[in-house]
N, CA, C and O atoms as CSV, one atom per row, in Angstrom:
chain,resi,resn,atom,element,x,y,z
A,1,MET,N,N,0.674,-0.796,0.078
A,1,MET,CA,C,-0.303,-0.201,-0.512
A,1,MET,C,C,0.942,1.329,-0.151
A,1,MET,O,O,2.129,1.338,0.175
A,2,ASP,N,N,-0.150,2.551,-0.436
A,2,ASP,CA,C,1.342,4.029,-0.588
A,2,ASP,C,C,1.298,4.088,1.020
A,2,ASP,O,O,0.405,3.858,1.836
A,3,ASP,N,N,2.762,4.531,1.138
A,3,ASP,CA,C,2.570,5.323,2.187
A,3,ASP,C,C,0.916,6.267,3.170
A,3,ASP,O,O,-0.028,7.013,2.908
A,4,VAL,N,N,1.320,5.784,3.927
A,4,VAL,CA,C,0.016,6.499,4.983
A,4,VAL,C,C,0.670,7.323,6.353
A,4,VAL,O,O,1.888,7.415,6.506
A,5,GLY,N,N,0.043,7.690,6.966
A,5,GLY,CA,C,1.036,9.038,7.588
A,5,GLY,C,C,0.943,8.265,9.254
A,5,GLY,O,O,0.206,7.472,9.840
A,6,ARG,N,N,1.868,8.863,9.464
A,6,ARG,CA,C,2.426,7.569,11.445
A,6,ARG,C,C,1.628,8.053,11.771
A,6,ARG,O,O,1.103,7.029,12.209
A,7,ASP,N,N,0.625,9.122,12.106
A,7,ASP,CA,C,-1.366,8.439,13.217
A,7,ASP,C,C,-1.373,7.367,12.671
A,7,ASP,O,O,-1.445,6.636,13.659
A,8,VAL,N,N,-1.352,6.716,11.825
A,8,VAL,CA,C,-2.205,5.875,11.851
A,8,VAL,C,C,-1.903,4.553,11.867
A,8,VAL,O,O,-2.589,3.608,12.256
A,9,GLU,N,N,-0.118,4.589,11.116
A,9,GLU,CA,C,0.066,3.116,11.724
A,9,GLU,C,C,0.856,3.125,13.573
A,9,GLU,O,O,0.884,2.175,14.356
A,10,ASN,N,N,1.302,4.279,13.745
A,10,ASN,CA,C,1.221,3.942,15.192
A,10,ASN,C,C,-0.197,3.980,15.750
A,10,ASN,O,O,-0.188,3.866,16.976
A,11,LEU,N,N,-1.947,4.160,14.989
A,11,LEU,CA,C,-2.363,3.505,16.276
A,11,LEU,C,C,-2.773,2.468,15.858
A,11,LEU,O,O,-3.044,1.553,16.635
A,12,MET,N,N,-2.898,2.370,14.724
A,12,MET,CA,C,-1.739,0.105,13.968
A,12,MET,C,C,-1.842,-0.304,15.025
A,12,MET,O,O,-2.882,-0.662,15.578
A,13,LYS,N,N,-0.378,-0.303,15.593
A,13,LYS,CA,C,0.736,-0.571,15.753
A,13,LYS,C,C,0.142,-0.503,17.395
A,13,LYS,O,O,0.943,-1.341,17.809
A,14,LYS,N,N,-0.501,-0.208,18.392
A,14,LYS,CA,C,-1.535,0.447,19.343
A,14,LYS,C,C,-2.227,-0.885,19.205
A,14,LYS,O,O,-1.981,-1.818,19.968
A,15,LEU,N,N,-2.984,-0.949,18.347
A,15,LEU,CA,C,-4.432,-1.327,19.013
A,15,LEU,C,C,-3.671,-3.283,18.739
A,15,LEU,O,O,-3.632,-3.696,19.899
A,16,LEU,N,N,-3.335,-4.024,18.149
A,16,LEU,CA,C,-2.413,-4.650,17.907
A,16,LEU,C,C,-1.702,-5.103,18.632
A,16,LEU,O,O,-1.981,-6.270,18.910
A,17,LYS,N,N,-0.239,-4.418,19.447
A,17,LYS,CA,C,0.204,-5.349,20.421
A,17,LYS,C,C,-0.398,-4.950,21.196
A,17,LYS,O,O,-1.099,-5.923,21.476
A,18,GLN,N,N,-0.799,-3.895,22.053
A,18,GLN,CA,C,-2.422,-4.017,22.977
A,18,GLN,C,C,-3.237,-5.160,22.935
A,18,GLN,O,O,-3.652,-5.615,24.000
A,19,ASN,N,N,-3.630,-5.873,21.512
A,19,ASN,CA,C,-4.939,-6.176,21.274
A,19,ASN,C,C,-5.735,-6.648,22.336
A,19,ASN,O,O,-6.956,-6.497,22.317
A,20,LEU,N,N,-4.711,-7.616,23.939
A,20,LEU,CA,C,-5.709,-7.966,25.120
A,20,LEU,C,C,-6.895,-6.728,26.029
A,20,LEU,O,O,-7.939,-6.922,26.652
A,21,ASN,N,N,-6.329,-5.825,25.800
A,21,ASN,CA,C,-6.667,-4.315,26.419
A,21,ASN,C,C,-7.906,-4.009,24.821
A,21,ASN,O,O,-8.945,-3.531,25.276
A,22,TYR,N,N,-7.978,-4.121,23.680
A,22,TYR,CA,C,-8.679,-3.713,23.170
A,22,TYR,C,C,-9.479,-4.754,22.227
A,22,TYR,O,O,-10.169,-4.280,21.325
A,23,PHE,N,N,-9.427,-5.892,22.367
A,23,PHE,CA,C,-9.976,-6.540,21.778
A,23,PHE,C,C,-10.863,-8.084,22.994
A,23,PHE,O,O,-10.295,-8.704,23.893
A,24,SER,N,N,-11.949,-8.204,22.638
A,24,SER,CA,C,-13.202,-9.111,23.784
A,24,SER,C,C,-13.675,-10.462,22.828
A,24,SER,O,O,-14.701,-10.166,22.215
A,25,ASN,N,N,-13.242,-11.775,22.550
A,25,ASN,CA,C,-13.634,-12.577,22.488
A,25,ASN,C,C,-13.142,-12.443,20.496
A,25,ASN,O,O,-13.400,-13.321,19.673
A,26,GLY,N,N,-12.612,-11.468,20.275
A,26,GLY,CA,C,-12.308,-11.862,19.071
A,26,GLY,C,C,-12.713,-10.603,18.133
A,26,GLY,O,O,-12.783,-10.843,16.927
A,27,SER,N,N,-13.034,-9.059,18.647
A,27,SER,CA,C,-13.812,-8.481,18.287
A,27,SER,C,C,-13.331,-7.442,19.117
A,27,SER,O,O,-13.187,-7.414,20.339
A,28,LEU,N,N,-13.014,-6.236,17.877
A,28,LEU,CA,C,-12.972,-5.156,18.829
A,28,LEU,C,C,-13.931,-4.728,20.199
A,28,LEU,O,O,-15.044,-5.253,20.182
A,29,ASN,N,N,-13.716,-4.074,21.070
A,29,ASN,CA,C,-14.686,-3.954,22.521
A,29,ASN,C,C,-14.350,-2.167,22.080
A,29,ASN,O,O,-13.919,-1.488,21.148
A,30,SER,N,N,-14.882,-2.036,23.452
A,30,SER,CA,C,-15.152,-0.343,23.989
A,30,SER,C,C,-14.159,0.382,23.154
A,30,SER,O,O,-14.210,1.044,22.117
A,31,GLU,N,N,-13.152,-0.024,24.067
A,31,GLU,CA,C,-12.207,1.307,23.883
A,31,GLU,C,C,-11.244,0.764,22.683
A,31,GLU,O,O,-10.217,1.260,22.219
A,32,GLY,N,N,-11.863,-0.299,22.385
A,32,GLY,CA,C,-11.053,-0.682,20.750
A,32,GLY,C,C,-10.797,-0.022,19.693
A,32,GLY,O,O,-9.843,0.552,19.169
A,33,ARG,N,N,-12.342,-0.332,19.418
A,33,ARG,CA,C,-13.448,1.177,18.784
A,33,ARG,C,C,-12.858,2.009,18.644
A,33,ARG,O,O,-11.889,2.114,17.892
A,34,LYS,N,N,-13.310,2.782,19.337
A,34,LYS,CA,C,-12.906,4.483,19.991
A,34,LYS,C,C,-11.390,4.512,18.957
A,34,LYS,O,O,-11.367,4.942,17.804
A,35,ILE,N,N,-9.884,3.797,19.907
A,35,ILE,CA,C,-8.527,3.613,18.335
A,35,ILE,C,C,-8.921,4.088,17.232
A,35,ILE,O,O,-8.736,5.178,16.691
A,36,PHE,N,N,-10.064,2.229,16.642
A,36,PHE,CA,C,-9.677,2.017,15.650
A,36,PHE,C,C,-10.913,2.893,14.650
A,36,PHE,O,O,-10.881,2.744,13.428
A,37,GLU,N,N,-11.468,3.366,14.992
A,37,GLU,CA,C,-12.340,4.711,15.078
A,37,GLU,C,C,-11.473,5.550,14.212
A,37,GLU,O,O,-11.469,5.777,13.003
A,38,GLU,N,N,-10.641,5.991,15.343
A,38,GLU,CA,C,-9.574,7.479,15.065
A,38,GLU,C,C,-8.627,7.740,14.172
A,38,GLU,O,O,-8.315,8.798,13.628
A,39,MET,N,N,-8.043,6.262,14.045
A,39,MET,CA,C,-7.405,5.726,12.729
A,39,MET,C,C,-8.408,6.062,11.365
A,39,MET,O,O,-8.598,6.899,10.483
A,40,ALA,N,N,-8.568,5.631,11.538
A,40,ALA,CA,C,-9.997,5.321,10.133
A,40,ALA,C,C,-10.355,6.499,9.409
A,40,ALA,O,O,-10.461,6.938,8.264
A,41,ARG,N,N,-10.518,6.858,10.825
A,41,ARG,CA,C,-11.296,8.234,9.836
A,41,ARG,C,C,-10.044,9.298,9.526
A,41,ARG,O,O,-10.457,10.339,9.016
A,42,MET,N,N,-8.818,9.256,9.700
A,42,MET,CA,C,-7.566,9.447,9.220
A,42,MET,C,C,-6.523,8.475,7.651
A,42,MET,O,O,-5.569,8.652,6.893
A,43,LEU,N,N,-7.848,7.230,8.069
A,43,LEU,CA,C,-6.724,6.556,6.751
A,43,LEU,C,C,-7.827,7.191,5.701
A,43,LEU,O,O,-7.388,7.808,4.730
A,44,VAL,N,N,-9.701,7.007,5.933
A,44,VAL,CA,C,-9.788,7.385,5.429
A,44,VAL,C,C,-9.787,8.865,4.559
A,44,VAL,O,O,-10.101,9.213,3.421
A,45,TYR,N,N,-9.423,9.303,5.382
A,45,TYR,CA,C,-9.039,11.187,5.216
A,45,TYR,C,C,-7.484,11.230,3.713
A,45,TYR,O,O,-6.970,12.096,3.004
A,46,GLU,N,N,-7.358,10.063,3.883
A,46,GLU,CA,C,-6.076,9.653,3.359
A,46,GLU,C,C,-6.244,8.806,2.047
A,46,GLU,O,O,-5.906,9.053,0.889
A,47,LYS,N,N,-6.767,7.914,2.511
A,47,LYS,CA,C,-7.009,6.676,1.050
A,47,LYS,C,C,-8.886,6.823,0.921
A,47,LYS,O,O,-9.347,5.782,1.389
A,48,PRO,N,N,-9.680,7.478,0.590
A,48,PRO,CA,C,-10.824,7.727,0.058
A,48,PRO,C,C,-11.471,5.933,-0.368
A,48,PRO,O,O,-12.434,5.230,-0.062
A,49,TYR,N,N,-9.823,5.806,-1.531
A,49,TYR,CA,C,-11.028,4.540,-1.871
A,49,TYR,C,C,-10.690,2.976,-0.986
A,49,TYR,O,O,-10.602,1.836,-1.443
A,50,LEU,N,N,-10.596,3.323,0.000
A,50,LEU,CA,C,-10.582,2.861,1.270
A,50,LEU,C,C,-11.701,2.260,2.709
A,50,LEU,O,O,-11.620,1.276,3.446
A,51,LYS,N,N,-12.553,3.239,2.629
A,51,LYS,CA,C,-13.861,3.671,2.958
A,51,LYS,C,C,-14.982,2.848,2.850
A,51,LYS,O,O,-15.921,3.043,3.622
A,52,LYS,N,N,-15.049,1.766,1.835
A,52,LYS,CA,C,-16.062,1.091,1.732
A,52,LYS,C,C,-15.287,-0.185,3.221
A,52,LYS,O,O,-15.658,-0.483,4.356
A,53,ARG,N,N,-14.355,-0.493,2.523
A,53,ARG,CA,C,-13.162,-1.683,3.353
A,53,ARG,C,C,-13.986,-1.124,5.641
A,53,ARG,O,O,-14.528,-1.727,6.568
A,54,ILE,N,N,-13.485,0.347,5.327
A,54,ILE,CA,C,-13.594,0.597,6.950
A,54,ILE,C,C,-15.018,-0.220,7.640
A,54,ILE,O,O,-15.132,-1.006,8.580
A,55,ARG,N,N,-16.053,0.414,6.635
A,55,ARG,CA,C,-17.378,0.219,6.309
A,55,ARG,C,C,-17.369,-1.363,7.152
A,55,ARG,O,O,-17.590,-1.559,8.347
A,56,GLU,N,N,-17.049,-2.328,6.127
A,56,GLU,CA,C,-16.732,-3.043,7.223
A,56,GLU,C,C,-16.041,-4.086,8.411
A,56,GLU,O,O,-16.206,-5.218,8.865
A,57,ILE,N,N,-15.188,-2.937,8.576
A,57,ILE,CA,C,-13.718,-3.810,9.311
A,57,ILE,C,C,-15.441,-2.468,10.339
A,57,ILE,O,O,-14.961,-3.357,11.041
A,58,ARG,N,N,-16.674,-1.468,11.000
A,58,ARG,CA,C,-16.891,-0.807,11.554
A,58,ARG,C,C,-18.146,-2.296,12.122
A,58,ARG,O,O,-18.109,-2.738,13.271
A,59,LYS,N,N,-19.035,-2.778,11.152
A,59,LYS,CA,C,-19.556,-3.576,11.294
A,59,LYS,C,C,-18.972,-4.977,12.100
A,59,LYS,O,O,-19.533,-5.284,13.152
A,60,LYS,N,N,-17.908,-5.772,11.623
A,60,LYS,CA,C,-17.484,-6.941,12.680
A,60,LYS,C,C,-16.783,-6.678,13.697
A,60,LYS,O,O,-16.903,-7.104,14.846
A,61,GLY,N,N,-15.947,-5.876,13.209
A,61,GLY,CA,C,-14.414,-5.620,13.969
A,61,GLY,C,C,-14.116,-7.068,14.590
A,61,GLY,O,O,-14.305,-7.364,15.770
A,62,THR,N,N,-13.738,-7.716,13.833
A,62,THR,CA,C,-12.519,-8.809,14.172
A,62,THR,C,C,-11.507,-8.683,13.856
A,62,THR,O,O,-11.034,-7.822,13.114
A,63,PHE,N,N,-10.835,-9.853,14.575
A,63,PHE,CA,C,-9.191,-9.640,14.959
A,63,PHE,C,C,-8.744,-9.720,13.796
A,63,PHE,O,O,-7.633,-9.268,13.520
A,64,GLU,N,N,-9.410,-10.222,13.034
A,64,GLU,CA,C,-8.723,-10.936,11.514
A,64,GLU,C,C,-8.576,-10.523,11.333
A,64,GLU,O,O,-7.373,-10.261,11.319
A,65,ASP,N,N,-9.996,-9.208,10.585
A,65,ASP,CA,C,-10.222,-7.758,9.695
A,65,ASP,C,C,-9.193,-7.197,10.074
A,65,ASP,O,O,-8.039,-6.944,9.730
A,66,VAL,N,N,-9.735,-7.099,10.679
A,66,VAL,CA,C,-7.636,-5.403,11.384
A,66,VAL,C,C,-6.972,-6.396,11.255
A,66,VAL,O,O,-6.758,-6.384,10.043
A,67,LEU,N,N,-6.419,-7.382,11.704
A,67,LEU,CA,C,-5.531,-8.303,10.800
A,67,LEU,C,C,-5.189,-7.559,9.755
A,67,LEU,O,O,-4.340,-6.705,10.014
A,68,LYS,N,N,-5.533,-7.596,8.763
A,68,LYS,CA,C,-5.689,-7.754,7.020
A,68,LYS,C,C,-5.271,-6.370,6.877
A,68,LYS,O,O,-4.211,-5.878,6.489
A,69,LEU,N,N,-6.818,-5.649,7.456
A,69,LEU,CA,C,-5.943,-3.942,7.175
A,69,LEU,C,C,-4.766,-3.862,7.430
A,69,LEU,O,O,-4.162,-3.102,6.673
A,70,ALA,N,N,-3.918,-4.545,8.529
A,70,ALA,CA,C,-2.704,-4.015,8.880
A,70,ALA,C,C,-1.929,-4.373,8.154
A,70,ALA,O,O,-1.006,-3.690,7.710
A,71,GLU,N,N,-2.188,-5.629,7.877
A,71,GLU,CA,C,-1.179,-6.156,6.722
A,71,GLU,C,C,-0.585,-5.247,5.374
A,71,GLU,O,O,0.483,-5.535,4.835
A,72,ASP,N,N,-1.905,-3.524,4.698
A,72,ASP,CA,C,-1.507,-2.899,3.603
A,72,ASP,C,C,-1.385,-1.817,4.153
A,72,ASP,O,O,-1.261,-0.864,3.384
A,73,ILE,N,N,-1.373,-1.582,5.342
A,73,ILE,CA,C,-1.069,-0.182,6.176
A,73,ILE,C,C,1.024,-0.203,6.869
A,73,ILE,O,O,2.023,0.487,6.663
A,74,LEU,N,N,0.680,-1.413,7.686
A,74,LEU,CA,C,2.319,-2.102,7.988
A,74,LEU,C,C,3.075,-2.686,7.260
A,74,LEU,O,O,2.731,-3.286,6.242
A,75,THR,N,N,4.551,-2.558,7.815
A,75,THR,CA,C,5.253,-3.687,6.083
A,75,THR,C,C,5.243,-5.318,7.150
A,75,THR,O,O,5.105,-5.554,8.350
A,76,GLN,N,N,5.437,-6.026,6.093
A,76,GLN,CA,C,5.674,-7.033,6.995
A,76,GLN,C,C,7.034,-7.629,7.539
A,76,GLN,O,O,7.417,-8.745,7.188
A,77,GLU,N,N,7.732,-6.844,8.397
A,77,GLU,CA,C,8.890,-6.510,8.919
A,77,GLU,C,C,8.004,-6.135,10.405
A,77,GLU,O,O,7.908,-7.086,11.180
A,78,GLU,N,N,7.626,-5.365,10.662
A,78,GLU,CA,C,6.911,-4.770,12.299
A,78,GLU,C,C,5.362,-5.803,12.266
A,78,GLU,O,O,4.830,-5.958,13.365
A,79,LEU,N,N,4.809,-6.347,11.271
A,79,LEU,CA,C,3.919,-6.990,11.511
A,79,LEU,C,C,4.123,-8.112,12.383
A,79,LEU,O,O,3.467,-8.663,13.267
A,80,ILE,N,N,5.790,-8.344,11.585
A,80,ILE,CA,C,6.266,-10.357,11.953
A,80,ILE,C,C,6.788,-9.295,13.337
A,80,ILE,O,O,6.058,-9.602,14.279
A,81,LYS,N,N,7.700,-8.267,13.739
A,81,LYS,CA,C,8.219,-7.751,15.330
A,81,LYS,C,C,7.499,-8.405,16.894
A,81,LYS,O,O,7.791,-9.199,17.789
A,82,ILE,N,N,5.866,-7.025,16.310
A,82,ILE,CA,C,4.913,-7.032,16.483
A,82,ILE,C,C,4.196,-8.563,17.052
A,82,ILE,O,O,3.757,-8.917,18.146
A,83,ALA,N,N,4.321,-9.197,15.792
A,83,ALA,CA,C,3.351,-11.209,16.320
A,83,ALA,C,C,4.602,-11.507,17.121
A,83,ALA,O,O,4.372,-12.390,17.946
A,84,LYS,N,N,5.603,-11.152,17.147
A,84,LYS,CA,C,6.760,-12.116,17.865
A,84,LYS,C,C,6.784,-11.135,19.019
A,84,LYS,O,O,7.741,-11.358,19.761
A,85,GLY,N,N,5.768,-9.770,19.531
A,85,GLY,CA,C,6.067,-9.847,21.362
A,85,GLY,C,C,4.347,-11.189,22.020
A,85,GLY,O,O,4.193,-11.811,23.071
A,86,TRP,N,N,3.686,-11.103,21.084
A,86,TRP,CA,C,2.321,-11.941,20.805
A,86,TRP,C,C,2.902,-13.187,21.782
A,86,TRP,O,O,2.243,-13.549,22.756
A,87,TYR,N,N,3.915,-13.678,21.513
A,87,TYR,CA,C,3.865,-15.280,21.808
A,87,TYR,C,C,5.456,-14.611,22.707
A,87,TYR,O,O,6.099,-15.571,23.134
A,88,ALA,N,N,6.030,-13.457,22.985
A,88,ALA,CA,C,7.588,-13.764,23.522
A,88,ALA,C,C,6.799,-12.882,25.746
A,88,ALA,O,O,7.194,-13.207,26.865
A,89,GLY,N,N,5.824,-11.956,25.386
A,89,GLY,CA,C,4.954,-11.046,26.414
A,89,GLY,C,C,5.838,-9.637,26.409
A,89,GLY,O,O,6.242,-9.051,25.404
A,90,PRO,N,N,6.046,-9.219,27.902
A,90,PRO,CA,C,5.852,-7.631,27.922
A,90,PRO,C,C,7.855,-7.996,28.550
A,90,PRO,O,O,8.725,-7.303,29.077
A,91,TYR,N,N,7.784,-9.032,28.215
A,91,TYR,CA,C,9.880,-9.222,28.646
A,91,TYR,C,C,11.153,-10.000,28.240
A,91,TYR,O,O,12.145,-10.441,28.819
A,92,THR,N,N,10.736,-9.970,27.152
A,92,THR,CA,C,11.806,-9.901,26.662
A,92,THR,C,C,12.228,-9.050,25.576
A,92,THR,O,O,11.407,-8.311,25.034
A,93,GLU,N,N,13.287,-9.082,25.255
A,93,GLU,CA,C,13.182,-8.213,24.381
A,93,GLU,C,C,13.973,-9.047,22.755
A,93,GLU,O,O,13.950,-8.508,21.648
A,94,SER,N,N,14.490,-10.179,23.004
A,94,SER,CA,C,13.985,-10.760,21.079
A,94,SER,C,C,14.334,-12.172,21.311
A,94,SER,O,O,15.323,-12.904,21.282
A,95,PRO,N,N,12.787,-12.232,21.609
A,95,PRO,CA,C,12.554,-14.071,21.621
A,95,PRO,C,C,13.037,-14.835,19.667
A,95,PRO,O,O,13.294,-14.504,18.510
A,96,ASP,N,N,12.837,-16.178,20.738
A,96,ASP,CA,C,13.999,-16.670,19.625
A,96,ASP,C,C,12.671,-17.599,19.370
A,96,ASP,O,O,12.349,-18.445,20.204
A,97,ILE,N,N,11.761,-17.345,17.908
A,97,ILE,CA,C,10.729,-17.190,16.858
A,97,ILE,C,C,11.033,-17.678,15.759
A,97,ILE,O,O,11.658,-16.847,15.100
A,98,ASP,N,N,10.848,-18.949,15.055
A,98,ASP,CA,C,11.637,-18.446,14.450
A,98,ASP,C,C,10.198,-17.776,13.725
A,98,ASP,O,O,9.058,-17.632,14.165
A,99,ASP,N,N,10.924,-17.401,12.221
A,99,ASP,CA,C,10.399,-16.352,11.100
A,99,ASP,C,C,9.601,-16.770,10.046
A,99,ASP,O,O,8.700,-16.214,9.418
A,100,SER,N,N,10.149,-17.933,9.979
A,100,SER,CA,C,9.247,-18.836,8.867
A,100,SER,C,C,7.371,-19.280,9.734
A,100,SER,O,O,6.282,-19.339,9.162
A,101,LEU,N,N,7.627,-19.456,10.897
A,101,LEU,CA,C,6.135,-19.435,10.855
A,101,LEU,C,C,5.588,-19.097,11.425
A,101,LEU,O,O,4.706,-19.774,11.955
A,102,LEU,N,N,5.856,-17.326,11.766
A,102,LEU,CA,C,5.189,-16.235,11.427
A,102,LEU,C,C,4.636,-15.720,10.231
A,102,LEU,O,O,3.444,-15.438,10.107
A,103,ASN,N,N,5.834,-15.545,9.002
A,103,ASN,CA,C,5.494,-15.685,8.049
A,103,ASN,C,C,3.903,-16.035,7.339
A,103,ASN,O,O,3.095,-15.313,6.755
A,104,SER,N,N,3.896,-17.972,7.818
A,104,SER,CA,C,3.140,-18.107,7.270
A,104,SER,C,C,1.844,-18.215,8.410
A,104,SER,O,O,1.206,-19.230,8.694
A,105,TYR,N,N,1.767,-17.586,8.660
A,105,TYR,CA,C,0.760,-17.593,10.001
A,105,TYR,C,C,0.570,-16.201,9.653
A,105,TYR,O,O,-0.475,-16.362,9.023
A,106,LEU,N,N,0.762,-15.096,9.593
A,106,LEU,CA,C,0.643,-14.123,8.926
A,106,LEU,C,C,0.024,-13.759,7.983
A,106,LEU,O,O,-1.017,-13.103,7.947
A,107,PHE,N,N,1.083,-14.463,6.593
A,107,PHE,CA,C,0.770,-13.739,5.182
A,107,PHE,C,C,-0.093,-15.174,4.482
A,107,PHE,O,O,-0.216,-15.538,3.313
A,108,SER,N,N,-0.417,-15.547,5.316
A,108,SER,CA,C,-0.708,-17.286,4.213
A,108,SER,C,C,-2.476,-17.529,3.276
A,108,SER,O,O,-3.552,-17.450,3.868
A,109,PRO,N,N,-2.358,-17.760,2.079
A,109,PRO,CA,C,-4.254,-17.738,2.157
A,109,PRO,C,C,-5.017,-18.105,2.929
A,109,PRO,O,O,-4.891,-19.040,3.720
A,110,VAL,N,N,-5.932,-17.374,2.775
A,110,VAL,CA,C,-7.420,-17.847,3.753
A,110,VAL,C,C,-8.041,-18.226,3.001
A,110,VAL,O,O,-7.559,-18.585,1.927
A,111,ASP,N,N,-9.523,-18.310,3.292
A,111,ASP,CA,C,-10.349,-19.248,2.051
A,111,ASP,C,C,-11.284,-18.008,3.024
A,111,ASP,O,O,-11.477,-17.942,4.238
A,112,ARG,N,N,-11.624,-17.330,2.162
A,112,ARG,CA,C,-12.683,-16.299,3.432
A,112,ARG,C,C,-13.776,-17.327,3.739
A,112,ARG,O,O,-14.042,-17.889,4.802
A,113,SER,N,N,-14.326,-17.422,2.558
A,113,SER,CA,C,-15.558,-18.681,3.180
A,113,SER,C,C,-15.807,-19.285,4.624
A,113,SER,O,O,-16.739,-19.376,5.423
A,114,THR,N,N,-14.375,-19.675,4.525
A,114,THR,CA,C,-13.929,-20.899,5.988
A,114,THR,C,C,-13.583,-19.950,6.463
A,114,THR,O,O,-14.319,-19.885,7.447
A,115,GLY,N,N,-12.818,-18.918,6.492
A,115,GLY,CA,C,-11.994,-19.165,7.350
A,115,GLY,C,C,-10.694,-19.379,7.935
A,115,GLY,O,O,-10.020,-18.711,8.719
A,116,ARG,N,N,-10.440,-20.946,7.107
A,116,ARG,CA,C,-9.541,-21.840,6.602
A,116,ARG,C,C,-8.143,-22.144,5.837
A,116,ARG,O,O,-8.530,-22.958,4.998
A,117,MET,N,N,-7.247,-22.041,5.697
A,117,MET,CA,C,-6.236,-22.484,4.994
A,117,MET,C,C,-7.163,-23.064,3.237
A,117,MET,O,O,-8.227,-22.452,3.327
A,118,PRO,N,N,-7.201,-23.656,2.228
A,118,PRO,CA,C,-7.206,-24.372,1.328
A,118,PRO,C,C,-6.347,-25.639,1.527
A,118,PRO,O,O,-5.148,-25.539,1.788
A,119,SER,N,N,-6.948,-26.797,1.408
A,119,SER,CA,C,-6.482,-27.541,1.076
A,119,SER,C,C,-5.701,-27.782,-0.120
A,119,SER,O,O,-5.907,-27.639,-1.325
A,120,SER,N,N,-4.617,-28.245,0.687
A,120,SER,CA,C,-3.713,-29.708,-1.464
A,120,SER,C,C,-4.757,-30.339,-1.344
A,120,SER,O,O,-5.361,-30.816,-0.384
A,121,SER,N,N,-5.034,-30.272,-3.174
A,121,SER,CA,C,-6.206,-31.145,-3.733
A,121,SER,C,C,-5.093,-31.956,-4.123
A,121,SER,O,O,-4.132,-31.236,-4.392
A,122,LYS,N,N,-4.696,-33.955,-4.342
A,122,LYS,CA,C,-4.043,-34.371,-4.346
A,122,LYS,C,C,-4.274,-35.723,-5.968
A,122,LYS,O,O,-3.382,-36.529,-6.231
């Protein structure tokens, strides 16, 4: 995606890094929606073609939808760094997690109808 403002990136990072505070049962909670709405307002101003996608995320507000938007906003390296924090917790600087596993988890194709990885047909 084209460059987005630093504020949009920072708010998305905040949502993902502190996902336990901003998501409940896999969806944005009230505090998470406040952060998302602020970010969405700036993002739609910068990239009007994302308005429909933002509207859909506002309706559902699932973690998966927010993560897919984050894949378009943030770089792959930033997403991997955030995901390492999910597994390591706040007390380690450089967790020993295989990047290839995170890449396959974060950037794998998912069948949108089932929410699962497509099975290989042999």
